[in-house]
C-alpha positions, 0 to 999 in steps of 0.5 A: 499499500505504501509503495503504490502511494510512493509511486503515485507521488512520484508520478504526480511529481514527474507530471508537475515538473513537465508541466512547469517546464513547459510554462517556464519555456514560454515565460522566461525564454526568448522564443523569437531568438531561439524558436526551436526550443519550444518544439523540442521542449514539448516533444521531449516532455511528451516523450518523458511522459510516455516513457515514465511508466516503463523507465523512470531513468529514460524519462529523467534523461529527457527531462534533463536535456530539456533543462540543459537546452532551456539553461543555454537558450536566450532569456526574455520576459517579454512574453510573460509581460505581454500575457500579464498586461493583456490579462490584467486589463481583462481582470481589473476592467473586465475588458474584452476586445470588441470584434468588428463586423467585417472580421466575423466569418462563417465560423462564428455564430454571429458571423453566420447570423450575418450571413457571412461565408458566401462569395458576395459577403466575402467580397463586401467585407474585402471592399469595405476594409480596403484603404484608399491609397494616398494620392501623389500630386503629379508634376505638370512639367517633365523634369527629364531631358526627354530621352528615355532609355529601356532596360529589361522592358522598364522605361526610365528617364535619362536624367534630370534637367539641370543636373548636368549637360546631357552628354548625349546631347547631339544624339537626341537634341541639345538645347535644354 
């Protein structure tokens, strides 16, 4: 009876350690600088959980490798601070972001009620959220010498008037 309780305590401890290591991976490591760490940690801990009943030694090896990898990874609390800032506002103010109608689709109840999901509703949503491009005033007078050259099918101005005299003035008409 005492032996089975000890095994249950060890199993619970192992499970708690694995869960805590996964959370620490996201709280304390710079997942942008070393994105390979997160899948390594998740995979190694899943393997450790699978093998724990068969071989505690192998399970410990995998946990040890996770700890070594995490120790050598760059550290950052940015993810934890971001989650805290979002969560704190939700807890203190009851804040929940409002989702605009154009973001709702056929996968939500509100979107279905609005008729989202059809081709026409998708086209309307796209056209309503398009921003107008700022207009750039066009120059009324040409600024080049009038000669154009073509490279790879793209036309560009030869040079600007006033920069210097056109070196090829005799070929395409001097007298700028």
